[in-house]
FIDREN-429368 format. One record per residue (C-alpha): y negated, z, x; residue number from 1; residue in three letters. Coordinates in Angstrom, 2 decimals. Example, Ala and Ser with C-alpha at 12.3 -4.5 7.8 and 13.67 -1.06 7.14 Angstrom:
<<4.50; 7.80; 12.30>; 1; "ALA">
<<1.06; 7.14; 13.67>; 2; "SER">
***
This chain:
<<-72.95; -60.74; 76.56>; 1; "UNK">
<<-76.59; -60.02; 77.96>; 2; "UNK">
<<-78.75; -61.51; 80.36>; 3; "UNK">
<<-81.38; -59.85; 82.64>; 4; "UNK">
<<-84.01; -60.74; 84.98>; 5; "UNK">
<<-83.64; -58.24; 87.82>; 6; "UNK">
<<-86.56; -58.19; 90.33>; 7; "UNK">
<<-85.68; -56.39; 93.75>; 8; "UNK">
<<-88.02; -55.18; 96.18>; 9; "UNK">
<<-87.90; -53.84; 99.45>; 10; "UNK">
<<-86.14; -55.04; 102.85>; 11; "UNK">
<<-84.22; -57.65; 101.00>; 12; "UNK">
<<-84.92; -61.07; 102.72>; 13; "UNK">
<<-83.18; -62.15; 105.92>; 14; "UNK">
<<-80.88; -59.11; 105.79>; 15; "UNK">
<<-77.85; -60.80; 103.88>; 16; "UNK">
<<-79.07; -59.56; 100.27>; 17; "UNK">
<<-78.36; -62.82; 98.38>; 18; "UNK">
<<-74.93; -63.34; 99.95>; 19; "UNK">
<<-74.14; -59.46; 99.30>; 20; "UNK">
<<-75.39; -59.72; 95.66>; 21; "UNK">
<<-73.47; -62.95; 95.11>; 22; "UNK">
<<-70.18; -61.40; 96.53>; 23; "UNK">
<<-70.97; -58.38; 94.17>; 24; "UNK">
<<-71.75; -60.56; 91.29>; 25; "UNK">
<<-68.47; -62.29; 91.71>; 26; "UNK">
<<-66.31; -59.08; 92.04>; 27; "UNK">
<<-67.65; -57.78; 88.85>; 28; "UNK">
<<-67.63; -61.03; 86.82>; 29; "UNK">
<<-71.19; -61.17; 86.71>; 30; "UNK">
<<-72.70; -64.69; 86.42>; 31; "UNK">
<<-76.24; -66.23; 87.00>; 32; "UNK">
<<-78.42; -66.86; 90.24>; 33; "UNK">
<<-80.09; -65.13; 92.94>; 34; "UNK">
<<-83.12; -66.40; 95.00>; 35; "UNK">
<<-85.85; -65.25; 97.34>; 36; "UNK">
<<-89.47; -65.38; 96.30>; 37; "UNK">
<<-92.40; -66.14; 98.29>; 38; "UNK">
<<-93.57; -62.50; 97.57>; 39; "UNK">
<<-90.81; -61.05; 99.58>; 40; "UNK">
<<-88.80; -60.13; 96.77>; 41; "UNK">
<<-85.52; -61.39; 95.32>; 42; "UNK">
<<-85.26; -62.60; 91.84>; 43; "UNK">
<<-81.83; -62.42; 89.97>; 44; "UNK">
<<-80.96; -63.79; 86.67>; 45; "UNK">
<<-77.54; -62.22; 85.69>; 46; "UNK">
<<-75.36; -62.45; 82.66>; 47; "UNK">
<<-72.53; -60.17; 81.82>; 48; "UNK">
<<-71.40; -57.11; 79.53>; 49; "UNK">
<<-73.76; -54.26; 79.37>; 50; "UNK">
<<-71.54; -51.67; 81.24>; 51; "UNK">
<<-70.95; -54.46; 84.02>; 52; "UNK">
<<-74.65; -55.25; 84.54>; 53; "UNK">
<<-75.44; -51.56; 84.85>; 54; "UNK">
<<-72.88; -50.98; 87.28>; 55; "UNK">
<<-74.05; -54.24; 89.19>; 56; "UNK">
<<-77.76; -52.79; 89.32>; 57; "UNK">
<<-76.60; -49.50; 90.48>; 58; "UNK">
<<-74.71; -51.01; 93.35>; 59; "UNK">
<<-77.78; -53.03; 94.21>; 60; "UNK">
<<-79.99; -50.02; 94.07>; 61; "UNK">
<<-77.71; -47.95; 96.46>; 62; "UNK">
<<-77.77; -50.47; 99.08>; 63; "UNK">
<<-75.16; -53.00; 99.89>; 64; "UNK">
<<-75.35; -52.82; 103.73>; 65; "UNK">
<<-77.22; -50.67; 106.31>; 66; "UNK">
<<-79.68; -53.69; 106.81>; 67; "UNK">
<<-80.83; -53.80; 103.08>; 68; "UNK">
<<-83.34; -51.31; 101.77>; 69; "UNK">
<<-84.03; -51.56; 98.23>; 70; "UNK">
<<-87.18; -49.73; 97.10>; 71; "UNK">
<<-87.77; -50.88; 93.65>; 72; "UNK">
<<-85.78; -52.72; 90.90>; 73; "UNK">
<<-87.38; -54.13; 87.69>; 74; "UNK">
<<-85.21; -55.33; 84.91>; 75; "UNK">
<<-86.26; -57.72; 81.82>; 76; "UNK">
<<-83.95; -58.42; 79.32>; 77; "UNK">
<<-83.79; -62.29; 78.32>; 78; "UNK">
<<-82.51; -64.35; 75.81>; 79; "UNK">
<<-78.49; -64.60; 76.37>; 80; "UNK">
<<-77.67; -67.32; 78.86>; 81; "UNK">
<<-74.23; -68.55; 79.79>; 82; "UNK">
<<-73.54; -69.54; 83.50>; 83; "UNK">
<<-70.32; -71.09; 84.95>; 84; "UNK">
<<-70.69; -68.99; 88.23>; 85; "UNK">
<<-72.90; -66.89; 90.40>; 86; "UNK">
<<-74.94; -68.93; 92.74>; 87; "UNK">
<<-77.46; -68.70; 95.49>; 88; "UNK">
<<-80.56; -70.76; 95.15>; 89; "UNK">
<<-81.81; -71.84; 98.40>; 90; "UNK">
***
């Protein structure tokens, strides 16, 4: 189990990105959080198996809907954390 901080840039606020990321995370068994930042980016802290997190990021990158336009994703490894679920921080 690994934990990553995933910073997503692009047209990712006001287009259902957090909801879509949460739905995808739950489908894949990823736990953690997602929240909008004042910079217009979205921050995700995600925990899961390495291959599952790679799949999660690939699907985020490829766009979860026609309204979402991801231009950049930055990933940093964090010390392992355990979350009970994946939740949206408002």
